[in-house]
C-alpha positions as CSV (number, residue, x, y, z in Angstrom):
1,M,48.2,4.6,6.8
2,E,45.9,5.0,3.8
3,Q,45.5,2.8,0.8
4,G,48.3,4.2,-1.3
5,A,51.0,3.6,1.3
6,S,49.7,0.1,2.0
7,T,49.8,-0.8,-1.7
8,R,53.3,0.6,-1.9
9,A,54.5,-1.5,1.1
10,G,52.9,-4.7,-0.3
11,A,54.6,-4.1,-3.7
12,R,57.9,-3.8,-1.9
13,S,57.5,-6.9,0.2
14,A,56.3,-9.2,-2.6
15,P,59.7,-9.4,-4.3
16,A,61.4,-10.1,-1.0
17,A,59.1,-13.0,-0.2
18,A,59.6,-14.5,-3.7
19,R,63.4,-14.5,-3.7
20,G,65.2,-17.7,-4.2
21,G,67.7,-19.6,-2.0
22,Y,71.1,-18.8,-0.8
23,T,74.0,-18.1,-3.2
24,V,77.6,-19.2,-3.0
25,R,78.5,-15.7,-1.7
26,D,75.9,-16.0,1.1
27,L,77.2,-19.4,2.1
28,L,80.8,-18.1,2.2
29,I,79.6,-15.2,4.4
30,F,78.1,-17.7,6.8
31,A,81.2,-19.8,6.8
32,F,83.6,-16.8,7.5
33,Y,81.2,-15.5,10.2
34,S,81.2,-18.9,12.0
35,W,84.9,-19.6,11.4
36,R,85.7,-20.0,15.1
37,T,83.0,-22.6,15.5
38,I,84.1,-24.4,12.4
39,V,87.7,-24.4,13.5
40,I,87.0,-25.6,17.0
41,V,84.6,-28.4,16.0
42,G,86.9,-29.4,13.1
43,M,90.0,-29.6,15.3
44,I,88.4,-32.2,17.6
45,P,88.6,-35.1,15.0
46,V,91.9,-33.8,13.8
47,L,93.4,-33.9,17.3
48,I,91.8,-37.4,17.8
49,G,93.4,-38.5,14.6
50,I,96.8,-37.1,15.5
51,A,96.6,-38.8,19.0
52,A,95.6,-42.1,17.4
53,S,98.4,-41.8,14.8
54,L,101.0,-41.1,17.6
55,T,99.8,-44.0,19.7
56,A,99.3,-46.5,16.8
57,K,101.3,-49.6,17.1
58,K,103.3,-51.2,14.3
59,Y,102.1,-54.6,13.5
60,Y,104.1,-57.4,11.8
61,T,102.2,-59.9,9.7
62,A,103.5,-63.5,9.2
63,S,101.9,-65.6,6.4
64,G,101.9,-69.1,5.2
65,L,100.2,-70.8,2.3
66,L,98.4,-74.1,2.2
67,L,97.2,-76.0,-0.9
68,V,94.1,-78.2,-0.7
69,L,94.0,-81.0,-3.2
70,V,90.4,-81.9,-4.1
71,N,90.0,-85.4,-5.4
72,R,87.4,-88.3,-5.4
73,E,88.5,-89.4,-1.9
74,H,86.6,-86.3,-0.4
75,S,83.4,-88.2,0.4
76,G,81.8,-89.2,3.7
77,S,78.7,-89.3,5.8
78,D,77.7,-88.0,9.1
79,S,76.1,-91.1,10.7
80,V,76.3,-94.9,10.2
81,S,72.5,-95.2,10.6
82,D,71.7,-92.4,8.1
83,A,69.0,-93.5,5.7
84,G,69.9,-90.8,3.2
85,P,72.5,-91.0,0.4
86,S,75.5,-93.0,1.3
87,V,78.0,-90.7,-0.4
88,L,77.9,-86.9,0.0
89,S,79.6,-85.1,-2.8
90,I,81.2,-81.8,-1.8
91,E,81.9,-79.0,-4.2
92,G,85.6,-78.0,-4.4
93,L,85.4,-74.4,-3.3
94,K,83.1,-75.3,-0.4
95,L,85.6,-78.0,0.6
96,V,88.4,-75.4,0.6
97,Q,86.2,-73.0,2.6
98,S,85.6,-75.8,5.1
99,E,89.3,-76.3,5.6
100,A,89.6,-72.5,6.3
101,E,86.9,-72.8,8.9
102,I,88.8,-75.7,10.6
103,I,91.9,-73.4,10.8
104,V,90.1,-70.7,12.8
105,S,88.1,-73.2,15.0
106,D,88.3,-73.0,18.8
107,G,90.1,-76.3,19.1
108,V,93.0,-75.3,16.9
109,L,93.3,-71.8,18.4
110,G,93.0,-73.2,22.0
111,D,95.9,-75.6,21.3
112,V,98.0,-72.7,20.0
113,V,97.3,-70.5,23.0
114,R,98.1,-73.3,25.4
115,Q,101.4,-73.9,23.8
116,L,102.5,-70.3,23.5
117,R,100.7,-69.2,26.7
118,P,98.2,-66.3,26.7
119,E,100.2,-63.9,28.8
120,V,103.0,-64.1,26.2
121,L,100.7,-63.6,23.2
122,Y,98.8,-60.8,24.8
123,P,100.5,-59.4,28.0
124,E,97.6,-56.9,28.5
125,I,95.3,-59.8,29.5
126,A,97.3,-60.3,32.7
127,R,97.6,-56.6,33.5
128,R,95.2,-54.4,35.5
129,R,92.4,-52.8,33.4
130,M,91.3,-49.2,33.0
131,L,94.6,-47.6,33.7
132,G,95.1,-49.8,36.7
133,I,91.8,-49.0,38.3
134,L,90.2,-52.4,37.7
135,P,91.9,-55.6,38.6
136,A,93.2,-58.0,36.0
137,V,91.0,-60.7,34.4
138,D,90.7,-63.9,36.3
139,E,93.4,-66.4,35.2
140,S,90.7,-69.0,34.3
141,Q,89.5,-66.7,31.5
142,W,92.9,-65.9,30.0
143,I,92.7,-68.7,27.4
144,Q,89.2,-67.8,26.3
145,R,90.1,-64.1,25.9
146,A,93.3,-64.9,24.2
147,V,91.4,-67.2,21.7
148,E,89.0,-64.3,21.0
149,R,91.9,-61.9,20.4
150,L,93.7,-64.5,18.3
151,R,90.6,-65.1,16.1
152,G,90.5,-61.3,15.4
153,D,94.2,-61.1,14.4
154,L,94.3,-64.4,12.5
155,K,93.0,-64.6,9.0
156,A,92.5,-67.8,6.9
157,Q,91.4,-66.6,3.5
158,V,90.8,-68.6,0.4
159,R,92.5,-67.1,-2.7
160,E,89.9,-66.2,-5.3
161,E,89.0,-69.1,-7.7
162,S,91.8,-71.3,-6.3
163,S,92.3,-74.0,-3.6
164,V,95.1,-72.0,-1.9
165,I,94.5,-70.9,1.7
166,A,96.6,-68.0,3.0
167,V,97.1,-68.1,6.8
168,T,98.2,-64.7,8.2
169,F,98.7,-63.4,11.7
170,R,99.6,-59.9,12.9
171,H,101.4,-59.0,16.1
172,V,103.6,-56.2,17.4
173,D,106.4,-58.8,17.9
174,P,107.6,-60.2,14.6
175,E,108.9,-63.4,16.2
176,I,105.6,-64.1,18.0
177,S,103.8,-63.4,14.7
178,A,105.8,-66.1,12.9
179,A,105.6,-68.6,15.8
180,V,101.8,-68.2,16.0
181,A,101.3,-68.7,12.3
182,A,103.5,-71.8,12.3
183,S,101.7,-73.2,15.3
184,V,98.3,-72.7,13.7
185,I,99.4,-74.7,10.7
186,K,100.8,-77.4,12.8
187,Y,97.8,-77.8,15.1
188,Y,95.5,-77.5,12.1
189,Q,97.1,-80.6,10.6
190,E,96.8,-82.5,13.9
191,R,93.1,-81.5,14.2
192,R,92.4,-82.8,10.7
193,R,93.9,-86.2,11.5
194,K,91.5,-86.5,14.5
195,V,88.5,-85.4,12.5
196,F,89.0,-87.8,9.7
197,D,90.3,-90.8,11.8
198,V,87.0,-92.6,12.4
199,V,86.7,-96.4,12.1
200,R,83.2,-97.6,11.3
201,S,83.6,-100.3,8.7
202,P,83.5,-103.4,11.0
203,L,80.0,-102.6,12.4
204,L,78.7,-102.0,8.9
205,T,80.3,-105.1,7.5
206,E,78.7,-107.2,10.3
207,E,75.3,-105.7,9.5
208,V,75.7,-106.4,5.8
209,R,76.5,-110.1,6.6
210,R,73.5,-110.5,8.9
211,F,71.1,-109.0,6.3
212,S,72.6,-111.2,3.6
213,Q,71.7,-114.3,5.6
214,D,68.2,-113.1,6.3
215,L,67.7,-112.4,2.6
216,Q,68.8,-116.0,1.7
217,G,66.3,-117.5,4.2
218,L,63.5,-115.4,2.6
219,D,64.5,-116.5,-0.9
220,A,64.3,-120.2,0.3
221,Q,60.8,-119.7,1.7
222,I,59.7,-118.0,-1.5
223,R,61.0,-120.9,-3.7
224,A,59.2,-123.4,-1.4
225,V,55.9,-121.6,-1.7
226,K,56.2,-121.4,-5.5
227,Q,57.0,-125.1,-5.8
228,K,54.1,-126.1,-3.5
229,Y,51.5,-124.1,-5.5
230,G,53.1,-124.6,-8.9
231,V,53.7,-120.8,-9.4
232,I,56.2,-119.3,-11.8
233,E,55.1,-115.6,-11.6
234,I,52.2,-115.2,-9.3
235,D,50.6,-112.1,-10.9
236,Q,50.8,-113.5,-14.4
237,D,49.5,-116.9,-13.2
238,I,46.5,-115.3,-11.5
239,I,45.8,-113.3,-14.6
240,L,46.0,-116.4,-16.8
241,A,43.8,-118.4,-14.5
242,V,41.1,-115.7,-14.3
243,N,41.2,-115.3,-18.1
244,Q,40.9,-119.0,-18.5
245,S,37.9,-119.2,-16.1
246,D,36.3,-116.3,-17.9
247,V,36.8,-117.9,-21.3
248,L,35.3,-121.2,-20.1
249,L,32.3,-119.4,-18.7
250,Q,31.7,-117.6,-22.0
251,R,32.0,-120.8,-23.9
252,I,29.5,-122.5,-21.6
253,R,27.0,-119.7,-22.2
254,Q,27.6,-119.9,-25.9
255,A,27.1,-123.6,-26.0
256,Q,23.9,-123.4,-23.9
257,E,22.5,-120.7,-26.1
258,R,23.4,-122.8,-29.2
259,R,21.8,-125.9,-27.7
260,A,18.5,-124.0,-27.0
261,T,18.5,-122.8,-30.5
262,V,19.1,-126.3,-32.0
263,I,16.3,-127.8,-29.8
264,E,13.9,-125.1,-31.0
265,Q,15.0,-125.7,-34.7
266,V,14.4,-129.5,-34.3
267,T,10.9,-128.9,-32.9
268,T,10.0,-126.5,-35.7
269,A,11.5,-128.8,-38.4
270,R,9.4,-131.8,-37.2
271,A,6.2,-129.7,-37.2
272,K,6.8,-128.4,-40.7
273,L,7.9,-131.8,-42.0
274,A,4.6,-133.4,-40.9
275,A,2.7,-130.7,-42.7
276,E,4.5,-131.1,-46.0
277,P,2.7,-133.2,-48.9
278,S,4.6,-136.2,-50.4
279,R,4.0,-135.1,-54.1
280,L,3.8,-131.7,-55.8
281,F,2.3,-130.5,-59.1
282,D,5.3,-129.8,-61.3
283,Y,3.8,-127.9,-64.3
284,G,0.9,-127.8,-67.0
285,E,1.0,-126.7,-70.7
286,Q,-1.6,-126.0,-73.5
287,T,-0.6,-124.6,-77.0
288,N,-1.1,-125.0,-80.7
289,Q,2.2,-123.5,-81.8
290,I,5.1,-125.3,-83.0
291,L,8.4,-124.6,-81.4
292,N,11.0,-122.7,-83.5
293,D,8.3,-121.5,-86.1
294,E,9.6,-118.3,-87.8
295,D,6.9,-118.0,-90.5
296,R,5.0,-115.3,-88.8
297,N,8.1,-113.3,-88.1
298,L,9.3,-113.6,-91.6
299,L,5.8,-112.6,-92.9
300,T,5.9,-109.4,-90.8
301,K,9.3,-108.5,-92.2
302,L,8.2,-109.1,-95.8
303,E,5.1,-107.0,-95.4
304,L,7.2,-104.2,-94.0
305,E,9.6,-104.5,-96.9
306,L,6.7,-104.5,-99.4
307,Q,5.3,-101.3,-98.1
308,A,8.7,-99.7,-98.5
309,L,9.0,-100.9,-102.1
310,K,5.6,-99.5,-102.9
311,K,6.7,-96.1,-101.8
312,L,9.9,-96.2,-103.7
313,Y,9.2,-98.1,-107.0
314,A,6.6,-98.5,-109.7
315,P,4.1,-101.3,-109.7
316,D,6.0,-103.1,-112.4
317,F,9.2,-103.2,-110.4
318,P,10.5,-106.9,-110.4
319,L,11.5,-107.0,-106.8
320,R,8.1,-105.8,-105.7
321,A,6.5,-108.7,-107.6
322,Q,8.9,-111.2,-106.0
323,T,8.1,-109.9,-102.5
324,E,4.4,-110.1,-103.0
325,Q,4.8,-113.7,-104.3
326,R,6.8,-114.7,-101.2
327,I,4.2,-113.1,-98.9
328,A,1.5,-115.2,-100.6
329,L,3.5,-118.4,-100.1
330,L,4.0,-117.6,-96.4
331,R,0.3,-117.0,-95.8
332,E,-0.5,-120.3,-97.4
333,S,2.0,-122.1,-95.3
334,I,0.6,-120.5,-92.1
335,R,-2.9,-121.6,-93.0
336,E,-1.8,-125.2,-93.5
337,K,-0.1,-125.3,-90.1
338,K,-3.2,-124.4,-88.1
339,K,-3.9,-127.5,-85.8
340,P,-5.9,-128.4,-82.6
341,Q,-4.5,-127.3,-79.1
342,Y,-2.5,-129.7,-76.8
343,Q,-2.6,-129.8,-72.8
344,I,0.1,-131.5,-70.6
345,D,0.0,-131.9,-66.7
346,R,3.0,-133.2,-64.6
347,E,3.4,-134.2,-60.9
348,V,6.8,-134.9,-59.1
349,R,8.0,-135.9,-55.5
350,N,8.2,-133.0,-53.0
351,P,12.0,-132.0,-52.9
352,T,11.5,-130.3,-49.5
353,L,11.0,-133.5,-47.7
354,D,14.6,-134.7,-48.5
355,F,16.1,-131.4,-47.4
356,M,14.1,-131.2,-44.2
357,N,14.9,-134.7,-43.3
358,S,18.6,-134.1,-43.8
359,R,18.5,-130.9,-41.8
360,L,16.6,-132.5,-39.0
361,F,19.1,-135.2,-38.8
362,E,22.0,-132.7,-38.6
363,L,20.3,-130.8,-35.8
364,Q,19.8,-133.9,-33.8
365,V,23.4,-134.8,-34.1
366,E,24.5,-131.2,-33.2
367,S,22.2,-131.3,-30.1
368,D,23.8,-134.5,-28.8
369,G,27.3,-132.9,-29.4
370,L,26.4,-129.8,-27.5
371,N,25.2,-131.7,-24.5
372,D,28.6,-133.5,-24.3
373,Q,30.5,-130.2,-24.8
374,I,28.6,-128.4,-22.0
375,A,29.3,-131.2,-19.6
376,E,33.0,-131.0,-20.4
377,L,33.1,-127.2,-20.1
378,D,31.4,-127.4,-16.7
379,R,34.1,-129.7,-15.5
380,L,36.9,-127.4,-16.8
381,A,35.3,-124.4,-15.2
382,K,35.2,-126.0,-11.8
383,E,38.9,-126.9,-12.2
384,S,39.7,-123.3,-13.2
385,A,37.9,-121.8,-10.2
386,G,39.8,-124.1,-7.9
387,R,43.0,-123.0,-9.5
388,V,42.2,-119.4,-8.9
389,D,41.5,-120.1,-5.2
390,V,44.8,-121.8,-4.9
391,L,46.7,-119.0,-6.6
392,R,45.0,-116.5,-4.2
393,E,46.3,-118.3,-1.2
394,A,49.7,-118.5,-2.8
395,Q,49.6,-114.8,-3.6
396,F,48.9,-113.8,0.0
397,L,51.9,-115.9,1.2
398,L,54.2,-114.6,-1.5
399,H,53.1,-111.0,-1.0
400,E,54.0,-111.1,2.7
401,L,57.4,-112.7,1.9
402,E,58.1,-110.3,-1.0
403,R,57.2,-107.3,1.1
404,T,59.6,-108.4,3.9
405,R,62.2,-109.2,1.3
406,K,61.9,-105.8,-0.3
407,V,62.4,-103.9,3.0
408,M,65.3,-106.1,3.9
409,E,66.8,-105.7,0.4
410,D,66.6,-101.9,0.6
411,V,68.2,-101.9,4.0
412,Y,70.8,-104.3,2.8
413,H,71.5,-102.1,-0.2
414,Q,71.9,-99.0,1.9
415,Y,74.2,-100.8,4.4
416,A,76.2,-102.2,1.5
417,L,76.7,-98.8,-0.1
418,R,77.4,-97.3,3.4
419,A,80.0,-99.9,4.1
420,E,81.7,-99.2,0.8
421,A,81.6,-95.5,1.4
422,V,83.0,-95.9,4.9
423,K,85.8,-98.0,3.6
424,M,86.5,-95.2,1.1
425,D,86.4,-92.7,3.9
426,E,88.8,-94.7,6.0
427,K,91.1,-95.1,3.1
428,A,90.8,-91.4,2.2
429,A,91.3,-90.4,5.9
430,A,94.5,-92.4,5.9
431,E,95.7,-90.3,3.0
432,Q,94.1,-87.0,4.1
433,T,97.4,-85.6,5.3
434,N,98.5,-85.6,1.7
435,N,95.5,-83.6,0.5
436,V,96.7,-80.5,2.3
437,R,100.2,-79.4,1.2
438,V,102.2,-76.6,2.9
439,I,103.4,-74.4,0.1
440,E,105.1,-71.8,2.3
441,L,105.9,-71.8,6.0
442,P,105.6,-68.6,7.9
443,E,108.8,-66.6,8.4
444,I,109.7,-63.8,10.7
445,P,108.5,-60.6,8.9
446,V,111.0,-57.8,8.5
447,T,108.7,-54.9,7.6
448,G,105.5,-54.0,9.5
449,A,102.4,-51.9,8.9
450,T,101.0,-49.1,11.0
451,M,97.7,-47.3,10.9
452,A,99.2,-44.0,11.9
453,W,98.8,-42.4,8.4
454,S,95.3,-43.8,8.1
455,F,94.3,-42.4,11.5
456,L,95.8,-39.1,10.5
457,A,94.0,-39.0,7.1
458,A,90.8,-40.1,8.9
459,G,91.2,-37.3,11.4
460,L,91.7,-34.7,8.7
461,F,88.7,-35.9,6.7
462,G,86.6,-36.2,9.9
463,G,87.7,-32.7,10.9
464,L,86.6,-31.4,7.5
465,L,83.2,-33.1,7.8
466,A,82.8,-32.0,11.5
467,G,83.8,-28.4,10.6
468,I,81.2,-28.3,7.9
469,A,78.6,-29.8,10.2
470,G,79.5,-27.5,13.0
471,G,79.2,-24.4,10.7
472,F,75.9,-25.7,9.4
473,L,74.5,-26.2,12.9
474,A,75.9,-22.9,14.1
475,N,74.2,-21.0,11.2
476,L,71.1,-23.1,11.6
477,N,70.8,-22.1,15.3
478,R,71.8,-18.5,14.6
479,Q,69.2,-16.0,15.7
480,V,70.7,-12.8,14.4
481,Y,70.7,-11.4,10.8
482,L,73.9,-11.2,8.7
483,L,72.3,-10.2,5.4
484,P,69.3,-8.2,4.4
485,S,68.1,-11.1,2.4
486,E,67.7,-13.2,5.5
487,A,65.5,-10.6,7.1
488,E,63.5,-10.3,3.9
489,R,62.8,-14.0,3.9
490,Q,61.8,-14.2,7.5
491,L,59.9,-10.9,7.9
492,G,58.4,-10.7,4.4
493,L,59.4,-7.0,4.2
494,A,61.5,-5.1,1.7
495,A,65.0,-4.0,2.6
496,L,65.0,-0.2,2.1
497,A,68.7,0.3,2.8
498,S,71.7,-1.3,4.4
499,F,74.8,0.3,5.8
500,M,78.2,-1.0,6.9
501,L,79.8,-0.7,10.3
502,G,80.0,3.0,11.3
503,A,78.0,4.1,8.3
504,P,76.7,6.4,7.2
505,R,80.0,8.2,7.4
506,P,80.3,11.9,6.4
507,H,81.6,12.6,3.0
508,D,81.4,8.9,2.0
509,R,80.1,8.5,-1.5
510,A,78.5,5.1,-0.9
511,S,76.8,6.2,2.3
512,D,75.5,9.4,0.6
513,E,74.1,7.5,-2.3
514,E,72.4,5.0,-0.1
515,L,70.9,7.8,2.1
516,G,69.7,9.6,-1.0
517,H,68.1,6.4,-2.3
518,L,66.5,5.8,1.1
519,S,65.2,9.4,1.3
520,S,63.7,9.1,-2.2
521,L,61.9,5.9,-1.3
522,I,60.4,7.6,1.7
523,L,59.4,10.8,0.1
524,D,58.1,9.2,-3.1
525,T,55.7,7.0,-1.2
526,R,52.1,8.1,-1.8
527,V,49.3,8.0,0.8
528,G,46.2,8.5,-1.2
529,D,46.6,11.7,-3.2
530,R,49.4,13.1,-1.1
531,G,53.0,12.3,-0.2
532,L,54.2,10.6,3.0
533,G,53.9,13.2,5.8
534,S,54.8,11.3,8.9
535,L,57.3,8.4,9.5
536,H,58.0,6.2,12.5
537,L,61.5,4.7,13.0
538,M,61.0,1.6,15.2
539,P,64.2,-0.1,16.5
540,V,64.0,-3.9,17.1
541,D,66.4,-3.6,20.1
542,S,68.6,-0.9,21.7
543,D,71.6,-1.8,19.5
544,A,69.6,-1.2,16.4
545,V,69.4,2.6,17.0
546,D,72.3,4.1,14.9
547,I,72.8,7.9,15.6
548,A,74.7,8.2,12.4
549,L,71.8,6.8,10.4
550,V,69.3,9.3,12.0
551,R,71.8,12.2,11.5
552,G,72.3,11.3,7.9
553,L,68.6,11.0,7.2
554,L,67.9,14.5,8.8
555,T,70.8,15.9,6.8
556,E,69.5,14.5,3.5
557,C,65.9,15.8,4.1
558,A,66.5,19.1,5.9
559,V,69.8,20.2,4.3
560,H,70.0,18.7,0.9
561,R,66.3,18.7,0.1
562,D,65.4,21.9,2.0
563,L,62.4,20.3,3.8
564,E,60.9,21.3,7.1
565,V,61.5,18.3,9.3
566,L,60.2,17.7,12.9
567,L,62.0,15.1,14.9
568,V,59.9,13.6,17.8
569,D,62.1,11.6,20.2
570,L,59.7,9.5,22.4
571,S,62.5,7.8,24.4
572,D,63.2,8.5,28.0
573,N,64.9,11.9,28.6
574,Q,65.1,12.3,24.8
575,A,68.5,10.5,24.7
576,M,68.4,10.3,20.9
577,A,67.7,14.0,20.4
578,K,70.4,14.9,22.9
579,S,72.9,12.8,20.9
580,L,72.0,14.8,17.9
581,G,72.8,18.1,19.6
582,L,69.8,19.1,21.8
583,R,70.9,20.7,25.0
584,A,69.3,19.9,28.3
585,N,66.6,22.2,29.6
586,T,66.3,23.9,26.2
587,P,62.9,25.8,26.1
588,A,60.5,25.5,23.2
589,D,60.4,28.4,20.9
590,G,57.4,27.3,19.0
591,V,54.1,25.3,19.5
592,T,52.2,23.3,16.9
593,A,49.2,21.2,17.8
594,E,50.1,21.5,21.5
595,V,53.6,20.1,20.7
596,G,56.4,22.4,21.7
597,H,59.5,22.3,19.5
598,T,62.8,24.1,19.0
599,A,65.5,24.3,16.4
600,L,68.0,21.4,16.2
601,P,71.6,22.6,16.2
602,D,73.6,22.0,13.0
603,F,70.3,21.6,11.0
604,D,68.9,24.7,9.5
605,R,65.4,23.5,8.7
606,A,65.1,20.7,11.2
607,R,63.3,21.1,14.5
608,V,63.0,18.8,17.5
609,A,60.0,18.3,19.8
610,I,60.5,19.3,23.5
611,E,59.0,16.7,26.0
612,P,56.6,15.3,23.4
613,L,55.2,12.7,25.9
614,S,53.6,15.5,27.9
615,S,51.6,16.7,24.9
616,A,48.1,15.5,24.1
617,V,49.2,14.1,20.7
618,F,51.6,11.5,22.0
619,D,49.9,10.7,25.3
620,P,48.8,7.0,25.2
621,R,45.7,7.8,27.3
622,V,44.4,10.3,24.7
623,P,41.9,8.8,22.2
624,L,43.4,7.6,19.0
625,H,41.4,9.9,16.7
626,K,42.6,12.9,18.6
627,A,46.2,11.7,18.3
628,V,45.7,11.2,14.6
629,E,44.2,14.7,14.3
630,G,47.2,16.1,16.2
631,V,49.7,14.3,13.8
632,A,47.7,15.6,10.8
633,A,48.1,19.2,12.2
634,L,51.9,18.6,12.5
635,Q,52.0,17.4,8.9
636,K,50.4,20.6,7.7
637,S,53.1,22.7,9.5
638,F,56.1,20.5,8.5
639,D,57.0,18.6,5.3
640,L,58.0,15.5,7.3
641,V,57.5,14.4,10.8
642,I,59.9,11.7,12.1
643,L,59.1,9.8,15.3
644,L,61.8,7.9,17.2
645,A,60.4,5.4,19.7
646,P,62.3,3.1,22.0
647,P,62.2,-0.7,21.4
648,L,58.9,-2.4,22.4
649,A,60.8,-4.5,24.9
650,R,61.4,-1.2,26.9
651,S,58.3,0.8,26.2
652,H,54.9,0.4,24.5
653,I,54.8,3.9,23.2
654,G,55.9,2.6,19.8
655,R,52.6,0.8,19.4
656,R,50.7,4.2,19.6
657,A,53.3,5.9,17.4
658,S,52.9,3.2,14.7
659,A,49.1,3.6,14.7
660,I,49.1,7.5,14.3
661,V,51.7,7.9,11.5
662,D,51.6,7.2,7.8
663,A,54.3,4.5,7.8
664,T,56.7,2.6,10.1
665,I,60.2,1.5,9.2
666,L,62.0,-1.1,11.3
667,L,65.6,-0.5,12.3
668,L,67.8,-3.6,12.4
669,K,71.5,-4.1,13.2
670,A,73.4,-6.8,11.6
671,E,74.8,-9.5,13.9
672,S,72.9,-7.9,16.8
673,S,69.1,-7.8,16.1
674,R,67.5,-11.2,16.8
675,G,65.1,-12.7,14.4
676,P,62.4,-13.6,17.0
677,A,62.5,-10.0,18.3
678,A,62.1,-8.6,14.8
679,V,59.2,-10.9,14.0
680,W,57.5,-10.0,17.3
681,T,58.1,-6.2,16.7
682,R,56.6,-6.6,13.1
683,D,53.5,-8.4,14.4
684,S,53.0,-5.9,17.2
685,V,53.1,-3.0,14.8
686,L,50.6,-4.6,12.5
687,D,48.4,-5.6,15.4
688,A,48.4,-2.0,16.6
689,G,47.1,-0.8,13.2
690,G,50.3,0.5,11.7
691,D,51.6,0.0,8.2
692,I,55.2,-1.1,7.7
693,L,57.1,0.3,4.7
694,G,60.2,-1.9,5.1
695,F,63.3,-2.1,7.2
696,I,66.8,-0.5,7.4
697,M,69.8,-2.7,8.3
698,A,72.9,-1.0,9.8
699,G,76.1,-2.3,11.1
700,R,76.9,-4.6,8.2
701,R,80.6,-5.6,7.7
702,F,82.6,-7.6,5.3
703,H,83.3,-11.2,6.4
704,I,84.9,-12.4,3.2
705,P,88.4,-11.1,2.5
706,S,88.6,-8.7,-0.3
707,R,90.9,-11.1,-2.2
708,V,88.2,-13.7,-2.2
709,Y,85.2,-11.3,-2.5
710,K,86.4,-9.9,-5.8
711,W,85.9,-13.4,-7.4
712,L,82.3,-13.7,-6.3
């Protein structure tokens, strides 16, 4: 096929490949198609549920209520020699849960089974197993198996956020149900008495007494050591003695340093004292002035005052004359006081001698005192060092005794607390029966419960799910096509037309319109600059060949459109042409390109090839280009050449036919043509060099009832 037809086929296949998923209508079609599988698979759980509901037993449940009183007596320990806390505090809800665990323990259940006998509680234990095929369980295992069954039927549940325990037991016999529940409560109370009845106080009391005597002996030894060494608190005494020794050592060093300083000062003072003179010059004086003489000062003041008067007043001003007169008198007085100079020299005793003699004496006295002080400090330091050695020895002895006493005191403390806790346990154990009160005793139940309705509902629900799963798996494993959209998705080809069962039917409007649309698609397809001249109808399998489809296509082209059509039947014995009206041994009345043909009855302008396989055009051994030239010659003589080939599973002539025509159309039949066969046929045609225009699906039928279909 040329470029124009290839493009047209690609344009038709692209929308088919791009279509979305399944619609609700498609899913309903699949469901109605597989309704037998859905019903069969869905009935299996339904039948099982019905059988289970018919064989379900009616169980009677007897119940009793227990009240657990949580108080301060609920304390205890696991072991007498435990070194951990002597009192174990238990939270209230955990305590109630512990009581519930005791109820379902093996000891309680075993006592109940032994009293009521396992063959009475569960008669099936003593019977043969597997419908009588296997022997009964050994009698030695009856109690254990009955206990396991009893644990499954017995419930000891704690009411939410309360200390009430509900004891329930279910059985097919109401009397046995009540008897078992009552026995469980009874043996539970007896088991509690055995659990809490533990006497341990005498052993602990004896240990406490022994450790008390040992502690008293250690205290006596410690007192004796302290009295011997004069110790009050050994650590503080050692600190005081060390501090005292250190202080004495510091004082000795200070005194020695001071004594060396004093000796040096005495030596220096004696040397300086010897160098000092006995008398010293005190002072010398030479002057001609009289002490307290103010004449010169007064003269200066008057001269200054006179100068000021001269500037301010006239020469005949009286005050000026008085000032000049006073100045003259002062100058005369000063001249009269001028006398010869006097000189005075004075010597006194050296005062340093007395001070130095006094200081030297003090230093000598201090030096003697320091010698005595150092001697006394040495003696005290020796005594302090001896005291430190004594305290060290006492510390070693007291440390050993205190360490032993501390260990024994800790052990004594734990034993004392343990003894008190055990006494509390024994006292509480004596009153434990009052901590659990029976609120309600089990009574024989009147009404029972059965799982029949639950089994029936589960069977219906399971049947629904199983039916859905069965239908899904059936359609998942289905190999045939129901809808053209399925073939479009898998093959990637366009659906050119689809017909119902028995269609196309004569004088049927829907079939005529579908055939007209199909003919238009075929004839409107362009191959280059010309129309489609040759067409190959390739069935996927034998059931895909629909005589009515070929008849309707010939009628639409030869009768309604007045086209010259040549039908070439490549099947064995031309079975398809004979079905359309070709009589056996009909001679050819015309030859075109070495292909003989004759008129097809009931079709005015349609002709059918006579024994086309014997011609050079359709012989597989003829070169391909000659076959193409032969088909081209046929296309010049006829408006449309239609080739009908058998399925590829029966003959390979279809490969050659697809390679020499303009386009190939696959023929599928709904619910008959298998998907793998269609894919293989498509690939074979493409591998042979042919071009596929699309496919036609025949044999479709309505699976959904019309009452449902009109709502979709």
